[in-house]
N, C-alpha and C positions, 0 to 999 in steps of 0.2 A: 394318298392318291395313287402310289404305288400299289396298294394292296388293293385299292378298289379295282385298279386296272386288270391286276391278276386275276381277281375274284370273276369279273364282267369275262375275260378270256376263257377260263374253266365252264362258267355258263355258258356262254355263246357255243363254244365246241360241242358241249353236253345237249345242247338245244339243237345244235344244227344235225349231230348224231341221229337224234329221235325223230326230228322232221323228215330224214330222208331214209328211215330204218327200213321203210319197204324198199327199196333199191339196192340194199346192201345184204351181204351175207356175211358169215364168219369166215374170215379168210387163214386164220393161223391163231398160234397159240405160241410162247416161247418164255424160256425161265433160266435164270442162271444164279446159282449159288455160288458164293465167294465167302473164303474163309483162310486165314492165315495160318489154320492147323495143318493146311493141305498145300501151304506154300512154304514159310521158313519154319514151321513146327511151334511159333510162339504163339500168344495169347494177348495180343497188345494194339494199340493205336485202333488202325481201320482193322478191326478184327473179324468181321463177318456182316454179310449181306446176301438178302435175298430180293430178286427182281423178276417180275413177270409180266407179258405183255399179252393181251388180247385184241385182235383188230378185226375189224369190219370194214368192208368196203364194195364196191362193185367187182365183177370179175378180175380176177388177176392176170395180168398179161406179161408178166415178167420184170415188170418195171411200175414205180409209182404211177398215179395218174397225173393228169396235167393240171387238175384244180383244186386249188387249197379246200380241205374240207371234206373233198370224197372219200378219202380212206381216214379211218379214225381209228386210234390207238387209245385201250385203257390201259393204263401203268399202273401196278401197284408195287410197293418196296418197302424193306424192312432193314435196317443197318445199325448196327452197334458200334460204337467208338468207344475205346477205354484206354486208361493210363496203362503202362508198362506192367505196374504191380497192382494187382486187383485189390489185394488184401490192405497193403500199406501203401499207397502211391508215394514218389518222390514230391516235395515242393517243386512247383512249376511245371510237372507232367501234365497231359492234356485231361481235362475234366471227362467222367462217364457222360454218354449220350446215348440215349435210346430213341430211334426216330421211325416212324411209319409215314408213308406217303401215298397218295392216290394221285392220278394225273389223267388229262385228257391231252391227246397228242394229234397231228395229222401230218401225214406225209406226201410229199407231192413234187413234182419237177418243174423247175422254173429258169428259163434261159440256159438248157443244158446242165444245170446243178440239182442234186439231190437235196430236197427241203425237210428239215422236221421241226415243227413248230408246237408248242404247246405250254402247258402251266402244271406245275405239280402243287397240293397242298400238304407241306412237309409239318409234321406233328411231332414235337418232341417231349420228353419230361417224364416223370413217374408213370404218369397216367398211361402211357403206352402198354406198360407190364413187361415189356422187354429186359429191364431190369432184373425183376424177380423170375422171370421165365430162365433168363442166362444163370441166375444162382441156382434155380432148381435142377437145371441139367447139368452143371459143374458139380453139384453136391452128388448126383446119381452116378456121375462117370468118374467120383474120388478126385477132380483137379481143384485148382484154386479157384474160389469164387468170389464175386465181389462183396466186399465187406459194407457194413451199415454205413460207416463212415464214407464210403467211395459212392455208394447211392445216393446218400444224404446231399452230395456236393455236386449230383448230376446238374447237366443242362435242365433248365426249369419247364416247366408245362407252357406249350406256347403252339400257336399256329403260324405257320411261314410261308404265305403265297410264294412260289418261285417260277419264274419265266426260264424257259429253256427254248435256244435254238440252235439250229446246226444246218451249214451249209456244206455240201461236199462234191466234188466230182470226180467220178471214175476214169482213170487214164488207163485204157488197155497197151501193155506193153508186147503180149503175146497172147495166143489162145487161151494159154493156161497161168498167165499172169499180169495182175492189175495193179495200179498204185490208185490211193484213194486220199489226196490231200483233204482237209478239213477245217471248219472254222466252227468253234462252240462258243456260245456265250449263256451265262447264267447270272440272273440276278434274283436275290431272296436269300434264302437260308444260308447258300455262299454266292458271292457276288465275285466272277471272273470271265476273262476272256482267255481262251485256250486256240492254240493252232497245233495241227500234227499231221500225222500220214500213217496209213496203213498199206501194207504189202501184202496179197493175197497169192499163193502158189497153188493152184487146184483147180477144179471145176464146181468143187461144191461151193455152194454160195451164189453162183450164176443164177440170174433170173428169179432172186429171192428177196424178199425183205429182211434184212439184219437190222438189229436196234442197238446202240450203244448203250453200255452199262456205266452208271454213273462213277462208281468208285474206280474202278480199272480201266474204263475205256474199251474194255472187250467188247465186241460185237457178237450178238446171240442170235440164231436163226429164229423167226418168227411164222413168216409164209415159207416152207421150204419147197424145194423141188426135187423129186426122188429120180431125176433121170439119171443123175451121176452117181456111181458108188465109188469108195476108196478114201482116199485121204486128202486133204488141203490142209496147208501150212498157212499161218498168218503171222505176221509180225508188224508191231507199230510202237509208235512214241509219240508223246506230244508235249509242250511246255504250256504252262498256263502263268497268265498274270492277275494276281488276285488282290481283290481290293478288301473284303471283311468275310468272317465266317462267323455264323452264330455258334459254332462248336468250339472255338479259341477266343472267346469276349475279350475285348481290350481293359474292360472295366475292371478284369480280374487280373489283369497283368501280363495277360499272353500277348509275346510280340510274334505277331503272325508274320510269316516269311511272304514276301511278295512274289516269289517265284515257285512254280511247283511243277515238278516233271515227274513222267510215268513212262516206261517202258515195257512192253509185253509181247508176249510171243504165244499161240497156241495151235492145236491140232484138231480139226474136224475129222470125223471118221463116219461115213455113211455106208450102211448094210443094206441089204433087202428088206429087213424090218426092224432095224434097229439104228440108232445113230449116237453118236457120243462127243464130247467136245471136252477137252482140258487145255487151261490156259494158266499162265505164270506171268506176275504182273510186278515190278519192281515200282514201288512209290517212295517217291522223294520224301524229304523232310518238309513238314507242314508248319513247323514252330520252332523259333530259335533254340529252345531248351531241348529239343528233339535230338538226340544224338546221332541218330542213323537214319537210314530209310527201312523199308521192311519188304518181305517178298509175300505176296497172297496167291492162292491158287484158285481157280472158278472152274467148275464143272456141270455138266449137262449130261445124263444119260437120256434117251427116248427109245421107248418101245412101241412100235404099230402093230396094232392086233385087227 
């Protein structure tokens, strides 16, 4: 039933987008690259991801529309999760996983809350090609690559419909500072309920659409407002109650931690013809055999021609 419901939601949102295509324009594009090489310098666990979003809707007025389905986001993603030692993993370390995802989401306002609701199809396994790609890239760079044994033991081929919903409220503190508490629920590839808060100091991001990246919780700019230049500092934290994860299957003996914490900070810069973002995120332990958390870095550089 869940798979049918998730597939129906994706189909419905896609059909809704196509039906109203004549009333919509492309409003923005955003992306975020995350890797632990630009964090703690390691190559382990949630080691790297790429997320991108394309958004269509009516004319942007500085806030999401009031009606569900008016603003449509196409979200694409790729992520690699890996054991600490790619060549010879320790017994009990997490299995390798390459994932691709495609999703349709809608952003709207409801009773003073910012809402984001949608569904992703998460694809796992060797057929994604991410394991082979990482091996070739690491061989080219002369660093440790995943071994045959590591890739043979990776999470298997599969399709995992995943529902995602976020409810948030912006609380102004001053003209340059806002708090944004949020609740997020996910059901599918990972099933969890998350609560957190983001603090923004600066004007960059005001009147924009920012979308939360899955692995870190960093919010990347998709519909941008070039009115303000300079720097904006962001900091955030959240705690999740985790029910299950396809990346840590219990039938393989993994002891999933029920709570999962993240703490993040980042800096946006906006110039007259370019913008950039760098963020650093602490990811807490996800399974009992994981000895410690990790630091990952996120980056985006954009030039306007």
